PATOR-803164 format. One line per field, with one value per residue: x, y, z of N, C-alpha, C in turn; residue in one letter. Coordinates in steps of 0.001 Angstrom, whole numbers, plus 500000, padded with zeros to 6 digits. Example, Ala and Ser with C-alpha at 12.3 -4.5 7.8 and 13.67 -1.06 7.14 Angstrom:
nX	[513190;512850]
nY	[494310;497750]
nZ	[507800;507080]
caX	[512300;513670]
caY	[495500;498940]
caZ	[507800;507140]
cX	[513200;512900]
cY	[496700;500030]
cZ	[507800;507870]
res	[A;S]
# end
This chain:
nX	[527970;526282;523460;521436;518880;518439;516914;516097;514386;512141;511325;508446;508494;506341;505678;507209;509464;507278;505552;503392;504816;506470;505559;504053;506647;507746;505438;505221;507491;507934;505671;506770;507198;508615;510355;512224;515148;516223;513187;512465;511487;510628;511671;512351;513807;516205;517186;517511;515066;513110;510360;507906;505678;503396;501102;500751;501122;500014;501479;502281;505254;505620;506119;505340;502716;501541;501534;499989;497837;497514;497980;495429;493674;494145;492771;494090;494790;492241;492545;492390;494051;493883;493031;494720;496258;496150;496204;493499;491133;490881;493198;494971;494155;495142;497415;498491;499926;501797;501524;502312;500999;501377;502592;503854;503435;504116;502390;501749;500258;498145;495849;496150;498206;497396;494821;496228;497849;495803;494348;496319;496626;498187;499365;500917;503424;503837;506649;507841;510098;512771;515233;514651;514815;516957;516922;514698;515269;517090;515682;513655;514858;516117;514405;513778;511988;511923;511778;510103;510977;510328;511845;513981;515172;515293;513010;510958;510972;510300;511787;512688;514561;516631;518819;520883;524847;526651;526642;525664;522973;521492;519836;516973;517832;517438;515915;514948;512177;512884;514960;517895;520528;520951;522579;522328;520619;521468;521528;519720;521013;520880;520159;518488;516108;512241;510026;509312;508230;507594;506488;504193;502805;500909;497834;494358;492575;491840;490241;488291;488248;485845;485549;487773;486956;484995;486635;487624;485210;484646;486703;486314;484011;484230;486417;483763;482620;484244;484262;486030;486501;484807;485812;488105;487088;485757;488566;489850;487797;488218;490062;489519;487300;486074;485092;486810;489258;491188;491754;493249;495819;497326;498336;500816;504558;505265;502373;501352;502531;501705;499331;498995;500149;497837;495795;496805;496787;494026;492989;494338;493504;493623;492578;493165;495444;498438;498058;495742;494487;496060;495172;492446;492451;494696;495269;496608;495208;492978;490589;489207;488054;485720;482444;481214;483221;484140;482103;483138;485591;484526;483305;485435;487130;486032;485843;488578;488986;487405;488353;491481;493153;493722;495443;497899;497181;497463;499861;501658;500202;501235;503840;503508;504405;503377;503040;502667;499961;498896;497635;495483;494044;491382;488401;489467;489726;486987;487273;488942;487268;485292;486571;487080;485015;484050;485415;484444;482246;482762;483990;481737;480045;481365;481355;479227;479103;480816;479552;477297;479017;479920;477317;477036;479096;477953;475585;476722]
nY	[496449;493793;492347;491084;489766;486655;487853;487618;488644;488708;491365;492978;494485;495930;497937;501361;501822;501256;501334;499851;497604;497499;496576;493777;492351;491800;490662;488439;487527;487041;485307;482909;482283;482818;481507;480093;482224;483855;483652;482031;483359;481350;478526;476688;478177;480043;482462;484504;485937;486738;485998;488448;488203;488265;486763;485027;482318;481078;480782;482897;485051;484589;487195;489490;487922;488613;491750;492427;492222;493287;495745;496505;495685;498070;499687;501446;500507;501212;503644;506418;508743;512359;514273;516715;516503;517023;515132;513107;513690;510689;509715;511539;510325;507857;508628;508497;509622;512094;514846;516160;514629;511784;508438;508316;508386;506748;505507;506199;507208;507399;506432;504361;502568;502054;500375;498319;496982;496148;494822;492140;491538;492342;493628;497086;499069;503280;505261;508007;509964;510656;510325;507379;506183;504101;502713;501168;499786;497753;496304;495306;493916;491846;490785;488929;490514;492300;495693;498318;500973;504930;506740;509780;510186;509058;510288;509856;507075;503504;501386;497950;497719;495090;494954;495837;497093;498236;501688;501732;500770;497562;497317;495823;493032;494172;492498;493347;492773;491294;492662;491732;492146;494555;495986;495311;498078;500557;500709;502799;505484;506433;509164;509547;508207;508947;507889;505166;501773;499328;496151;494429;492170;488948;489028;488481;489336;492570;493658;493018;491015;492000;494533;495654;495778;497321;499499;499745;500145;502469;504499;504122;505529;507953;508633;508879;510966;513193;513948;512636;511480;512828;515525;515239;514504;516991;518707;517489;517870;520673;520571;519516;520966;521470;519429;518342;518698;520801;522215;520615;520242;522468;522655;523841;523076;522674;522749;520652;518345;518716;518187;515742;514268;514743;513386;510624;510181;510185;508163;505689;502833;501987;499247;497426;496926;494897;494266;494565;492480;490053;490027;489656;486750;485602;485146;485111;483973;481649;482221;483935;483105;482199;482530;485201;486491;485066;486716;489088;488400;487550;489438;491400;490076;490262;492950;493871;492616;494059;496491;496174;497171;500031;501323;500814;502445;504844;504942;504890;506870;508783;509444;509528;511813;514655;515459;513123;512315;513709;513730;511739;512692;513590;513128;511942;512945;512443;509667;509611;510509;508984;506650;507480;507867;504936;503682;505100;503782;501491;501491;501846;499886;498011;498803;498316;495726;495088;496450;494231;491804;492892;493195;490033;489107;491012;489209;486522]
nZ	[525751;523800;521847;519190;517267;515427;513191;509954;506912;504370;502563;501098;498261;496930;498127;499988;502502;505010;507926;507559;506022;507251;510136;508903;508405;511162;512393;510776;512104;514730;514837;514207;511234;509201;506215;503397;502850;499853;499073;496060;492928;490993;491184;489457;487544;486374;486770;488795;489859;493040;494974;494866;496319;494237;494028;492072;491930;494131;496490;497713;498807;502353;504273;502207;502002;503872;504424;502271;503388;505410;504696;502926;504709;506727;504825;503179;500316;499027;498822;496755;494122;493711;490742;491196;492916;495472;498843;499529;502597;503622;502671;504435;506848;506994;506402;504463;500866;499801;499577;497435;495762;495220;496118;498959;501172;504835;506646;509170;510840;513744;513718;512042;512727;515295;514834;513187;514738;516612;514725;514763;516953;518817;521918;522430;522848;522464;522005;522497;524061;523491;525447;526229;524325;524419;526463;526104;523511;524293;526053;524805;522686;524096;525778;523286;521199;518491;517565;516212;514369;513778;511794;510940;508598;505647;504350;506680;507084;508225;510356;511204;514573;515359;516914;519402;519746;522085;521534;518931;516615;515615;512505;510635;508220;505088;502450;499385;497507;493997;494337;494526;494233;495930;498615;502042;503882;505641;509505;511464;513468;516579;516883;514920;515575;515882;516885;518949;518405;520865;520863;523053;524783;523454;522703;522665;519291;518740;516833;514058;510748;510002;510446;509062;506857;506728;507147;504844;503638;504406;503486;500794;500410;501089;498896;496897;497789;498081;495132;493502;490154;489182;489392;488092;485612;484804;484734;482610;480514;480381;478338;476166;474628;472105;469020;467433;469147;469755;471183;473172;471656;471626;473915;476260;476989;479820;480886;479535;480742;483548;482719;481768;484197;486218;484624;484793;487752;487948;486244;487232;488751;492096;492815;491210;491993;493398;495941;497005;495709;496326;498858;499263;497233;497514;500394;503463;505939;506588;507174;505311;503241;502970;501918;502632;501910;499014;497218;496942;495775;493622;492360;492276;490576;488168;487472;487712;485442;483494;484089;483770;482182;482478;484426;483203;480614;482006;482540;480066;478671;480264;479626;476767;473528;472986;470319;468708;469061;468244;465168;465933;467968;467854;469532;471424;473579;474498;474948;477137;479324;479236;480233;482924;483992;483613;485614;487785;487854;488124;490745;492698;492492;493519;495812;496410;496920;498724;501226;500992;501533;504719;505646;505614;507275;509851;510323;511208]
caX	[527290;525678;522549;520695;518363;518314;515894;516384;513104;512608;510599;508004;508829;505494;505787;508152;509466;506373;504912;502589;505789;507603;504853;504247;508143;507871;504547;505973;509139;507282;504752;507911;506127;509700;510480;513481;515415;515648;512456;512802;509778;510561;512745;513238;514362;517763;516801;517257;514086;512950;509455;507891;504320;502016;500449;500186;501394;499688;501988;503640;506618;504946;505968;504865;501693;501005;501833;498924;496670;497385;497622;494099;492806;494066;492230;495061;494829;491481;492569;492494;494285;493057;493540;494846;497623;495880;495815;492087;490904;491383;494918;495557;493925;496135;499088;499425;500196;502996;501125;502706;500325;502149;502031;505108;503311;504342;501067;502332;499633;497709;494232;496807;498828;496364;493914;496745;498676;494411;493912;497157;496726;499593;499200;502338;503837;504502;508024;508717;510807;514449;516069;514048;514874;518134;516708;512982;515620;517721;514661;513005;515750;516647;512865;513399;511134;512507;511211;509422;511108;510104;512914;513414;516025;514395;512038;510242;510883;510129;512661;513076;515326;516659;519795;522126;526183;526445;525722;525423;521942;521397;518611;516510;518073;516194;516143;513696;511754;513278;516447;519162;522410;521549;523342;521537;520145;522334;520950;519526;521401;519689;519826;517675;514747;511739;509333;508888;506655;507952;505912;504526;501869;500201;496496;492965;492262;490658;489844;487984;487683;484564;486722;488732;485637;484392;487733;487632;483974;484926;487679;485680;482361;485382;486220;482817;482041;485177;483903;487488;486048;483883;486695;489007;486159;486301;489592;489775;486870;488600;491464;488339;485666;485531;484480;488411;490289;492029;492482;494737;496969;497829;498777;502329;504928;504826;501056;500769;503179;501054;497678;499168;500319;496279;494976;497354;496415;492694;492603;494593;492423;494543;491786;494211;496736;498736;498132;494095;494087;496575;494786;491385;492753;495496;495078;497694;494165;491654;488684;488899;488161;484490;481118;480942;484458;483852;481765;483923;486767;484002;483389;487317;487729;484935;486307;489954;488979;487150;489875;492485;494398;493256;497001;499019;496919;497747;501482;501972;499494;502042;504955;503430;504475;501859;502839;502157;498588;498009;496714;494464;493017;489833;487595;490629;488960;485739;487839;489618;486258;484710;487652;486969;483399;484319;486306;484046;481444;483078;484142;480260;479479;482783;481500;478310;479703;481804;478517;476702;479915;479676;476085;476738;479786;477060;474695;477384]
caY	[495531;493695;491020;491187;488729;486519;488638;487544;488453;489308;492352;493220;495755;496299;499286;501362;500895;501791;501464;498663;496902;496753;495244;492607;491451;491921;489853;486989;486871;486580;483758;481915;482204;482753;480563;480344;483484;484393;482647;482679;483528;480490;477590;476142;479178;479912;483765;485384;486540;486201;486388;489948;489137;488904;485694;484455;481000;481034;480352;484024;484904;485344;488920;489919;488130;489460;492957;492714;491284;494015;496912;496146;495967;499231;501119;501898;500046;501828;505429;507044;510059;513479;515246;518444;515949;517424;514175;513292;513182;509704;509637;512010;509872;506954;508367;508249;510728;513210;516170;516460;513710;510956;507805;507963;508107;505561;505316;505850;507600;506751;505671;503353;501878;501602;499520;496732;495870;495569;493190;491217;490997;492046;494713;497399;500891;503811;505728;509194;510391;510143;509799;506261;505066;503257;501125;500236;498880;496956;495557;494627;492996;491197;489719;488295;491109;493618;497239;499261;502630;505716;507424;511049;509941;508384;510680;509404;505694;503075;500148;497250;497370;493961;494730;496528;497201;499758;502692;501547;500156;496589;496794;494702;492718;494517;491954;493408;491837;491241;493513;490636;493166;495827;495649;495750;499219;500655;500788;504230;505814;507219;510315;509597;507629;509757;507142;503790;500857;498462;495127;493563;490463;488645;489050;488297;490663;494033;493958;491385;491082;493155;495980;495900;495570;498872;500602;500111;501020;504256;504935;503930;506588;509115;508981;509324;511896;514263;514049;512434;511201;514089;516472;515126;514832;518724;519292;516873;518772;521797;521037;518791;521658;521571;517922;517936;518746;521282;522365;519706;519915;524182;523039;524027;521740;522449;522465;519605;517592;518472;517420;514054;513836;514348;512390;508973;509676;509627;507090;504944;502173;501349;497819;496605;496635;493219;494379;494176;491292;489435;490140;488727;485732;484613;485257;483756;483539;480852;482570;484821;482068;481545;482857;486332;486830;484785;487353;489882;487803;487627;490857;491991;489745;490974;495005;493835;491987;495428;497746;496130;498133;501578;501272;500603;503411;505952;505145;504895;508086;510019;509417;509695;512893;515212;514996;511347;511920;515160;513095;510821;513574;513720;512065;511320;513662;511733;508380;509674;510777;507480;505732;507880;507401;503257;503674;505594;503342;500344;501867;502198;498903;497722;499366;497384;494576;495479;496399;493101;490898;493406;492422;488907;489121;490874;488166;485788]
caZ	[525790;522557;521625;518184;517078;514572;512265;508361;506589;502813;502316;499869;497034;496646;499170;500688;503926;505470;509143;507125;505535;508563;510882;508224;508569;512798;512632;510485;512667;515887;514893;513484;509657;508261;505018;502925;502785;499477;498187;494531;492382;490020;491413;488516;486479;487108;486336;489647;490607;494199;495433;495742;496584;493210;494639;491094;492173;495230;497397;498003;500008;504153;504716;501581;501936;504956;503863;501502;503963;506452;503633;502529;505940;507011;504089;501889;499698;498383;498481;495126;493943;493149;489780;491637;493903;496990;498973;500553;503933;503940;502613;505570;507915;507492;506356;502814;500184;500320;499284;496060;494544;495305;497286;499788;502590;505312;506995;510315;511800;515188;513278;510804;513731;516835;514482;512665;516050;517229;514110;514517;518242;519862;522701;522237;523922;521745;522890;522088;524728;522589;526600;526838;523449;524424;527607;525626;522508;524778;527016;524098;522093;525160;525684;522141;520174;517898;517982;514925;514726;512847;511474;510815;508033;504127;504304;507542;507031;509117;510171;512379;515056;516053;518104;519516;520147;522663;521116;517564;516374;514502;512071;509863;506587;504034;501042;499214;496322;493078;494407;494813;494205;496495;499428;503043;504344;506775;510521;511520;514574;517875;516620;514008;515791;516035;517852;518850;518855;521381;521109;524040;525002;522291;523353;521454;518103;519101;515457;513049;509365;509671;510672;508186;505567;507260;506960;503002;502684;504553;502372;499254;500243;501446;497422;496247;498653;497418;494039;492437;489821;488944;489553;486809;484283;484834;484397;481131;479512;479613;477336;474921;474353;470788;468562;466885;470646;469212;472666;473716;471131;471599;475000;476002;477158;481065;481230;479169;481884;484398;482901;482137;485821;486691;484342;485028;488855;487878;486044;488261;489359;492727;492817;490553;492484;493507;497681;497309;495166;496978;500026;498463;496551;498315;501977;504440;506500;506111;507266;504668;502176;502950;501359;502413;501115;497654;496524;496833;494904;492277;491945;492296;489262;487563;487599;487038;484030;482575;484498;484158;481177;483163;485289;482119;480081;482508;482427;478386;478816;481442;478589;475173;473276;472253;468707;468437;469592;467207;464182;466334;468859;467567;470243;472307;475469;475030;475610;478348;480152;479420;481057;484115;484245;483849;486657;489203;487873;489529;492257;493141;492094;494709;496929;497082;497142;500333;502034;501149;503087;505914;506349;506311;508198;510647;510891;511688]
cX	[526914;524517;521924;520075;518602;517146;516131;515009;513025;511668;509730;508330;507469;504981;507308;508023;508581;506372;504372;503780;507069;507058;504454;505391;507960;506752;504693;507118;508499;506281;505621;507149;507415;509771;511953;513885;516909;514442;512350;511180;509620;511902;513228;513918;515448;517674;517497;516527;513555;511508;508936;506035;502748;500937;499670;500737;500921;499640;503108;504256;505615;504921;505214;503057;500469;500947;500645;497578;496268;497113;496359;493599;492675;493373;492855;495270;493557;491153;492761;493320;493544;493625;494598;496527;497111;495723;494135;492096;491505;492803;495470;495320;494844;497032;499752;499028;500955;502518;501016;502318;501208;501954;503406;504631;503412;503221;501459;501314;498760;496206;494741;496809;498301;495819;494906;497435;497049;493999;494758;497252;497451;498974;501106;502424;504600;505328;508195;509229;511963;515522;515870;514487;515935;517668;515317;513938;516217;517047;513936;513545;515841;515127;512754;512216;511788;511564;510968;509918;511182;511048;512539;514320;515076;513156;510692;509967;510601;510976;512478;513996;515449;517910;520479;523712;526527;525954;525237;524010;522021;519927;517958;517324;517380;516435;515040;513798;512416;514813;517637;520447;522096;521536;521692;521232;520913;521735;520902;520522;520163;519087;518391;516641;513988;510473;509218;508128;507141;506419;505151;503730;500984;498440;495020;492821;491288;489717;489742;488055;486638;484841;487120;487920;485385;485144;487319;486306;484362;485617;486764;484558;483005;485530;485220;482484;483374;485363;485433;487143;485904;484761;487365;488232;486219;487188;490015;488917;487090;489694;490284;487246;485198;485809;486251;489570;490872;492755;493786;496035;498067;498359;500247;503119;504655;503217;500662;501370;502550;499598;497919;499216;498518;495856;495407;496999;494744;492362;493679;493812;493286;493304;492449;495550;497140;498565;496669;493889;494876;495778;493394;491479;493818;496480;496214;496243;493182;490242;488558;489010;486675;483186;481051;482329;484599;483235;482309;485278;485809;484018;484799;487410;487113;485836;487723;490201;488409;487858;490920;493647;494745;494764;497983;498821;497779;499508;502096;501344;500513;503576;504908;503750;503433;501687;502407;500573;498320;497226;495736;493981;491708;488973;488532;490275;487815;486217;488066;488706;485508;485571;487435;485759;483322;484695;485286;482548;481725;483089;482613;479866;480214;481647;479967;478492;479935;480227;477477;477536;479869;478600;476000;477731;478961;476186;475417;477346]
cY	[495367;492590;491665;489400;487968;486422;488483;487704;489156;490244;492506;494356;496415;497921;499720;501108;501996;501073;499885;497271;496108;495736;494360;491798;491064;490482;488356;486591;486128;485311;482724;481670;481882;481952;480967;481550;483400;483199;482919;482367;482040;479337;477137;476814;479565;481707;484670;486043;486288;486681;487805;489790;488651;487796;484812;483060;480302;480401;481440;483809;485409;486450;489513;489577;488752;491297;493532;492811;493065;495762;497537;496363;497541;500344;501482;501514;500742;502861;505495;508535;511000;514111;516238;518050;516239;515995;514551;513121;511810;509193;510443;511570;508437;507027;507942;509451;511650;514604;517033;515238;512654;509954;507579;508080;506808;504848;504867;506666;506976;505770;504026;502000;501258;499950;498233;496276;495855;494391;492314;490544;491178;493319;496288;499005;502054;505115;506972;509819;509403;509658;508219;505062;503918;501937;500519;499530;497940;495983;494786;493431;491436;489790;488630;488788;492391;494740;497757;500654;503624;506467;509554;511107;509094;509401;510024;507842;504978;502035;499242;496749;496010;493635;495456;496293;498005;501019;502894;500218;499435;496550;495690;494257;493113;493726;492409;492793;491805;492622;492650;491655;494048;495007;496377;497342;499540;501128;502612;504582;506256;508407;510574;508810;508801;508945;505748;502913;499407;497201;494467;492355;490276;488789;489125;489675;491664;494443;492943;492289;492232;494557;496452;496246;496910;500028;501078;500404;502039;504986;505465;505312;507646;509553;509384;511097;513298;514569;513972;512216;512356;515515;516632;515093;516247;518781;518532;517973;519605;522250;520141;519439;521513;519984;517452;518243;519558;522138;522044;520255;521925;524177;523200;522673;521427;522565;520927;517955;517559;518187;516316;513471;513581;513386;510666;509455;509731;508428;505391;504099;501427;499302;496940;496756;495147;493760;494175;493152;490251;489163;488969;487213;484765;485023;484636;483502;482544;481286;483786;483883;481289;482373;484387;487171;486522;486033;488940;490138;487968;489061;491806;491083;489841;492355;494726;493447;493034;496283;497652;497006;499751;501994;501847;501745;504545;505955;505505;506605;509480;510166;509575;511538;513216;515365;514001;511806;513114;514567;512129;511415;513691;512911;511476;512056;512917;509882;508204;509776;509866;506462;506195;507336;505897;503364;503879;504403;501899;500356;501898;500859;497830;497734;498878;495837;494510;495650;495113;491899;491277;492976;490789;488344;489314;490036;487052;484198]
cZ	[524524;522523;520286;518011;515823;513144;510663;507582;505257;502777;501139;499559;496536;497380;499495;502057;505037;506792;508592;506959;506821;510380;510637;508457;510523;513224;512309;511627;513957;516039;513929;511839;508382;507103;504797;502972;501200;499306;496337;493647;491410;490602;490861;487630;487287;486283;487335;490122;491313;494294;495761;496163;495532;493451;493247;491293;493535;496010;497619;499505;501594;504144;503950;501136;503256;505378;503033;502248;504890;505280;503466;503675;506744;506168;502987;500545;498724;498206;496691;495050;493416;491817;490112;492503;495193;497718;499998;501458;504751;503701;503807;507109;508092;507016;505421;501971;500876;500202;498037;494837;494454;496416;498222;500637;503072;506473;508538;511384;513103;514432;512003;512189;514660;516206;513659;514113;516773;516728;514178;516076;519221;520344;522362;522811;522549;522666;521728;522451;524241;524213;526419;525482;524103;525299;526782;524592;522912;525304;525583;523527;522960;525509;524096;521200;519743;517627;516400;515451;513589;512695;511069;509597;506530;503696;505437;507475;508156;509314;511288;513132;515561;516681;518501;520073;520494;522085;519673;517403;515201;514088;511161;508369;505796;502929;500086;497685;494806;493070;495149;495100;495194;497673;500890;503469;505788;507947;510341;513250;515469;517420;515655;513911;516220;517058;517961;518702;519542;521285;522346;524050;523942;523144;522191;520912;518737;517853;514498;511720;509102;509700;509727;506668;505457;507040;505319;502735;503212;503311;501076;498917;500659;499803;496480;496936;498306;496079;493280;491227;488300;487793;488435;485654;484436;484185;482769;480142;479221;478847;476445;474638;472960;470345;467995;468372;470051;470439;472916;472573;471188;473372;475692;476894;479225;481490;480455;480067;482919;484471;482254;483516;486120;485878;484672;486338;488684;487636;486491;488938;490578;493142;492127;490584;493168;494890;497709;496867;495891;497993;499874;498227;496707;499410;502690;505736;506125;506208;506398;503116;501845;501870;501690;501469;499308;496807;496257;495758;493895;491910;491586;490701;488391;486937;487147;485912;482969;483152;484242;483053;481641;483412;484186;480902;480333;482458;481096;478758;479226;480378;477604;474898;472824;470542;467866;468419;468710;466295;464769;467434;468606;468521;471411;474024;475527;475495;477137;479829;480191;480249;482870;484591;484348;485247;488187;488990;488929;490854;493142;493500;493185;495824;497563;497046;498541;501590;502077;502031;504147;506577;506532;507335;509919;511408;511271;510869]
res	[M;K;N;S;L;D;F;K;I;Q;F;S;N;L;W;C;M;S;F;V;N;C;L;A;A;V;Y;V;Y;L;E;G;L;Q;G;E;L;P;K;K;C;D;P;A;A;D;D;G;R;I;C;F;G;C;G;G;C;N;D;P;E;P;Q;S;A;Y;F;C;L;F;D;T;M;C;G;R;S;A;L;Q;L;R;F;D;G;V;P;T;A;M;C;A;L;I;G;D;G;D;G;A;G;G;W;S;G;K;C;G;T;D;Y;T;T;D;F;L;F;G;F;I;G;Y;E;Y;R;K;I;T;D;A;A;A;F;K;G;E;I;A;A;S;V;D;A;G;R;P;V;I;A;E;C;T;A;D;G;G;A;F;R;V;I;T;G;Y;D;G;D;T;L;I;A;D;Y;V;L;N;G;Q;Q;T;N;S;P;P;L;P;A;P;S;Y;G;E;L;K;A;L;Y;V;I;C;E;K;T;A;P;R;H;T;L;K;D;G;L;T;R;I;K;R;V;M;E;N;N;I;G;E;N;I;W;D;A;G;I;A;E;I;T;K;Y;F;I;S;P;T;D;D;E;F;A;Q;I;D;P;E;E;L;S;S;F;R;N;G;V;A;K;T;I;T;N;Q;F;N;S;H;T;F;N;V;A;F;F;N;S;P;R;A;D;M;R;G;P;E;F;S;I;I;R;D;E;V;D;R;L;Q;T;R;L;G;G;Y;A;H;A;A;G;R;F;N;N;V;N;V;S;A;I;G;P;F;R;A;G;F;G;K;M;L;I;S;A;V;E;D;I;K;S;A;H;L;E;L;L;E;T;M;N;K;A;I;E;I;L;E;K;G]
# end
């Protein structure tokens, strides 16, 4: 037997094949929101670029727009990395952070998945019994609903199962933003499935925008509670004790690489990311265009102008040669510490704005 859905969705390349990315694709499909494929970045330009949801045109591709909304409301885009790379408590709870100091988590924890299903207003069942996978997939596809699968392959990536052909699965046609020359990812096998999320009936949402802001607030408070920026400053200070910063010039190559990575993590500002920006400035939801969200937009816009260069500076610093810094190293440590202090201050300011927005929503 064979059956498959006409599932052609353009996935966001702002993140990996996470649960959030797959849920956004499934939501767009179920709600009939998919548009042209591929959606070009600039239809008038003949440069082959396709939209990946940056929001610069105020008309982002639907899946990317919902990915940014879900990514922000579940709290992921508010997470910060630590200098030592150890995931924070909220990284672990949301399902982000791979333990090696990176952002390769797939956000597949019950804390994230249950909230997002409640946020979009769909009931679901999580299936972990491998013996039931085949029947569950067939029943769902036959009912016209794709299935989200957590896989053991590709570092635990999530995929959207859109059909079956006997013992062979048919999976999402992943056209990743800006990667028009890449072939579709192969479908996983039944043996590579770890869990299924079977989408059931549409219902009234269990979670609101206020709940999303509350989750963001919880992440921000945890960032402060774990002293992310103060711990980073303490590490940076070890290498810049004297006024001439001589200690930094004496770092051996291996230690220098570790130090660069730590600094880059500490000064990378997640609120400068596309996902947070698109969620509040180009949200696909009309109810996010009210005054309670305008105060967040104004604050984010102000802070992005103030902090926008730090993420790029982090990347440049992570690749720069120490010999190039040498002649200019006097005062370099003070500059890095000032940047971290500025980011911490901005975080506190945005948290205050988030509290104000929640108060407005609570008053109705």
